[in-house]
N, C-alpha and C positions, 0 to 999 in steps of 0.2 A: 493266554494271556490274564492273569489276576488281576482286576481293576475294582478297586472298593470305595473310591472316592471320584465324583465328577461334578460339574456344573452345567445345568441345562436351563433353556429359556422354554417357558410355557405360557400359552395364551389360549383362552376360553374363546369361545365364538360370539359374535355381535348378535344381539338381537335384529331381527327383521323390521324395516319401517312399517308403521301405520300407512294404510293405503287413503288416498282422497279420491272419493268415487260418489256417484249420485245415480240412484235408481232410475233407470229408463226403459218404460215398457209402453207399448202400444196402448191405448185407452187407459192408462194409469196416470193421474195428473198429479203433480208435484211428489213424485216418488219419494223424495228424501234423501239423506247422505245414507249410503250403505258400505261405506269403506271397512274392511276386515283389519285385524289385528296381525303384527307382525309375528314370526315363529321365534322360539327361545334359542339362543346360541348354545352349542354342545359345551358341556363340562368337561375338563380334565380330571380324569379318574385314574387311581394308581390302585392295581390289584397285585398280589403276591402270585407269582408262577413257582411253584416247588420244583420245576426242571432247572431253573437257573441258579447260579452260584457266583455270578459275579457281575459288574456293571460295565464289561467290556463293551456291550452295545452301543452303550451312552458316549462311547468315544468318539464313534462314526457319525452320530446322529445328536445334534445340539439344541434343535428348535423342534418343538411340538406345538402345533395350531390347530384347534378345533374349529369344525366348519361353523358358519353363519346360520343364522334363521331365515327363512325365507321371508319376502316383504307379503304383507296383506294384498288381498284382491278385492274387487268388487263383488257385489252381492253377498257382503257380510262373511267372506271366506277368508279364514285366517291362514295365515302362510305357515308352512311345515316347519318344525322345531328340529333343530340337526341333532344327530346322534353324538353321544358322548365320546370323547377320544379316551382309549385305554390304552395306559401305559403299563407295561408287565416288569416287574422287580423281582430280585430275590429276597427270599424271608429274611427278615433283619434289616431292611434299608430304612435308615432315617431320614425324613425329607425337611430341609431346613430353608428358611427364607434367606437367600444370599447377602441380602443388604444388611438384615438387622441380626442375623444368626437364631432366629427364632424358630424352635422345633414346631414343626407344622404336623407331623404324623409319624408314627413308628408303625412300619408294615410288616408285623409279626405275627398278626393274625390273617384269617381268610376274609376279613371284613374289608370289601372295598373304600378307598379313602378318597373322598373328592377335594382336590386341593384348589382347583379355581373354577368358579362358576360362571356359567355362560350368561351374557346378557339377557334381560326380559325383552320381549317384543315389544315395538311401540303401538299404541293404541291408534285405531282407525277412526276415521272422522265421525263415523256413526256414534262414537262413544260423546262426542261434543255438541250434540244436537239438544236445544232445549227450546220451551215456548217462545223464548226471544231471541234465541239463535238458531235458527232453523235451516241456515244454509252454511255450515262451518267448512271454510275452504281449507282447512289445515289439520294435520295429523300429527302424531308423535314419533320422531325416529326411535329404532331400537336402541338399548342401551349397551354400552361397550361390555365385552366380556373381560374377566379378570386376567391380568399378565403378571407373571411373577419369573425371577431368576432364581434357581433353586439349587442348591446344594444336596447331592446325593450320597450319603455314606452309609456303608454296610458294615454291620457290626454281627458277625457270625452268631448265631444261635446255638451255644453249645451247652452243656451241664458241668463239664470238666474241661479245663484248659491246662496242657502241657507248658510249663515254661522252664528256661534253663538256659545255660551258655550253650555255643554250640557243638555239635558231636559229642553231646553226653548220652545219646540213646534215646530221644523222645520219638524219633521216626520208629526206630524198631520197636519200641514199647507199643506204639499205637498199632503197628502191623501184626503184633501176636497176640494183641487183647480184642481186635476187631478186623473186620473185613477189608479195612482200608490197605491200600497199596502204596505208600509215598515211595519216594525214592531214597534208597539207603547208600551210602558211601562213606568212606572213612576220610572226609576233609570237611572244612568248616562250610557253613550255608549251603549243604546240600539241600534243605527244604527253603524254598524260595518262596513259596505261598502256604497259607494256612492249610491244613487238612482235616478233613472231619471224617471221624468213624462211629459207628454204632456198636457199643459194647453190650453183648447180650449176656445178662447175668443168670437169668432163669426163664422158664417159660413165662412168656408175657411181661417180662421184667429186662428193661434195657435203658441205656442212657447214651448221649451223644458225648465224644472226647474230641476235642481240638488240638491237634499239633501245631503251636505257633513257632514259627521261625526262631531260631536261635537268637537271644539277647546277648549283648556285651555290655561293659561299662561304658556308660554315657549314653546308652540307647534313648532314653527319655529327652536327651537333647538333640536327638537325630543321628547318632553315630550309629554305623552297621546298618543292617538289613531290620532286624526286629522292630526298630522303633515305628516303622510304618504300620505294623500288625498287632501293636500292642492295643488299639481299640477294640480289637476281636477277644481280648481278655475280659473286657469289663462286664459283659454280660454273663460271663460263667459264674455257676453257683459255686463251685470249688476248685482249688487250683492243686495240681500236682506240681511239685517243685523237684524236677530231676536233676540230681547231681551225680558227677563222677566221682565215687567215692576212692576210687583207685589213684587218683592224680595222675592218670596217663599220659597227659600231657603237661606233666611238671607244673600243675597248678595245684594249690591249696584247696580243697573242697569247702572248707569253711568260708574262706574267703570269698570263694565263688557263690556260695549260699548268701552272705551277706551282701555281696554287690547286686545281685538280681533282685533281692527284696528291696534294696535302696532305690533301684531303678523303677521298680512298680509303685513305690510310694511317691517318687518324685512325678510319675505320669498322673497317677491319681491316688491320693490318700485313701481312698476306699478299697482300692486294690491291697493295698498293704495290711487292711483288717478284713479281707476276705478270707473266709475259712480254708486253710491250707494243710495238705499231707505231704510229707517229705518222700521221695524215692531215691533210696541210696543204692545207684545203679553200679553195674562192672562190680559187682562183690566178688565175680568168681575170679577177678585180678587182682582184688585188693586183700592186705593183710589184715588178720583179726584185729591187730594194734590200729590200724587205718580205719576200719569199720567202728572199732569201739570208740575211738576218739571223736569221730563226726557224729556217732549215734548219741553220745554222751550230751554233747554241745546241743545238738537239736532239741533233746527232750528238755534240756534246761531252759530252752526257748519256748516251752511249751507247745512244740508240735510232734506229731505221731509220725514215728520214721519207721520204714518199712524197707528190709533189706533185700533188693532183687538183682537178677541178671536178666535184661530183656532178652540178650542173645540166646541164652539156655531156657527162658521163662522161667527161671528158679525165682519163687516167690511172687511171680505176677498175678497168680489166683488168690493169694490172701491179700494182696493189694486191693485188687477190683472187688473183693469181696467187701473190705472196708471202705473203700469209696461209695460202693452202693449202700451200704448201711448208713453212712453219713449223709447222702444225698436224700434219704427219706426223712430226714429232720431238716432239711433246709428249705426255704421259701422257693417257688418256681421261679424259672428263669426272669430275668427283670426286663420288664418293659417301660419304656420313657412315656412319660405323659406329656401331650401336646402343651405348650407354653400358651396362656392366654394372650392376646394382642393387647400391648401397652397403648393407653390412649394416647401418649405424647408420640407415639409414632406414626399415628394416623396422618393420612396426607392431607391437605388443604382442602381436597375436593370433597373428602368423605366428613369435614367438618363445616363445610358450607362457608368458609370463612372467604374473605376478600380484601384487597388492597386497593387503595386509590392514590394516583399520584397525578400531579399537574406538569405536563411536559409541551413546552412550546403553546402554552395558553388552552392545552386539551386536558381534559379529564379522563385520564386513561385508568381504566377498571382492569384490575388482574383477579379473575375468579375462575378456575378451571371449570367447575362445576356448571358456569354459564354457559361454556362451549355447547354442552348438550341441550340446554334449554334455546340457544339460538338455532340450533338446527331443526326445531319442531315450530319456528315461527315463519308464518306466511308475511313478507313486509308489505304486499300488495292488499292484504286483507284487513279490514280495521277491527275486526273483533279478535283476529290473533294479535294484533298490536297491542289490544287493551289487555290480552294475556300477561304478554311479556310485561307490560307497565306493572301489573299485580306483583308479578314475580319480583321486580325491582323493589317495590314498594315493601313487601312482606319480609324480604331479606334484609331490608335496612340498608340498602344501596341508596336510595334516594335520599333518605333521611340523613347519610352519612355526606352526601353532595351537598345537600343544603346547609348542614353544619359548617362546610368547608367554604360557604360562601358563594356557590355558584349562581350564576344570573341567567334569565331567561335568554335564550340565544348562544349559549355558551356550547361549545363542541363536547360531546361524551364520546369516548372511543372503547369499544369492547371487542377485542380480537380483530381489530381491523375494521368493523363495523361502525361507522360514525354516524350520529345524528345529533340536531340542534336540541337543547333541553329547553322543556315547556313546563311550566308550572300548572 
């Protein structure tokens, strides 16, 4: 089964919590705090596996969650960091944010790509000891790991793409110029999935060719099978447009040629401007008048035209030699650059913003980032409460409450935690 587009959920591991601990040892007075830090959560890392050619494995597993870091321990022992979760994908896979459509990475090289980072471990109480705060009874919890919904989209890496109507001889052509063995039969849509083949030109010189399932008119709008695979032509450096010049199916080769180019342009205007060589196939079945008419038209449009018969290999060596020569002058296979994060799409948590509303006489604070702070506060410890008050003051929340006219004794609600406001 060939699958080239899937949606998955990934979550990096949470950091471990810092420990609240005090050194206790015989004959050692006032040992002090010795709580260790939590370990870091595991990252979500994508790597290219050359043995994979499809995203079919992701059809059966949709969630990928990395391990959490261990909590800190006493004696200043830090928790163990979790291992990264490695996800293997075929070469040419694009990773996009499902919500924004932002391109996160193009897995075309052997370089691992970290898509979601694990949360940092929380600090143990040993970090919060000062000359004036010698017995800190609080520590920080671990940070939450990043989570994302991702769209994985496979765009095959090939130097040359074969395009054309169904049954024009694309599969036959790739089978005679490479070691690829596609299914070949005399009916439409024999090729149901893209086929890759390595074409060897000379010692140490070769290129990759892709046979794209046959296109028909309206393919860019979703008609037929080929529209689902048009994305695989986007990376190709050169297009070989295969046309049945004999008109064996009672179609006009010129009309076919124009229709396919029109579909490429409607799918992506850049494809219409991609270097293209025309292969006038089935010349062994065509008359000289048919060949001359088509060749004259194609050359008038500015394309090189090669007369071939894939079934008998007539002219295929000349075609491949010309393709190889042209590839020498073309830039390498296109790699997509990750898109920068738009500041407008950042979450409220990342911006440290907050909203305050008055509901039934209570001042309700909505600030997602405060949920993490609340987890680190020991409500029974005076110094910990002082730390929480400084966070509210430094973030501007208290100033905003005073601006809204809050009075001493009024109730403040933060994620269900209620307390009386005191000046």
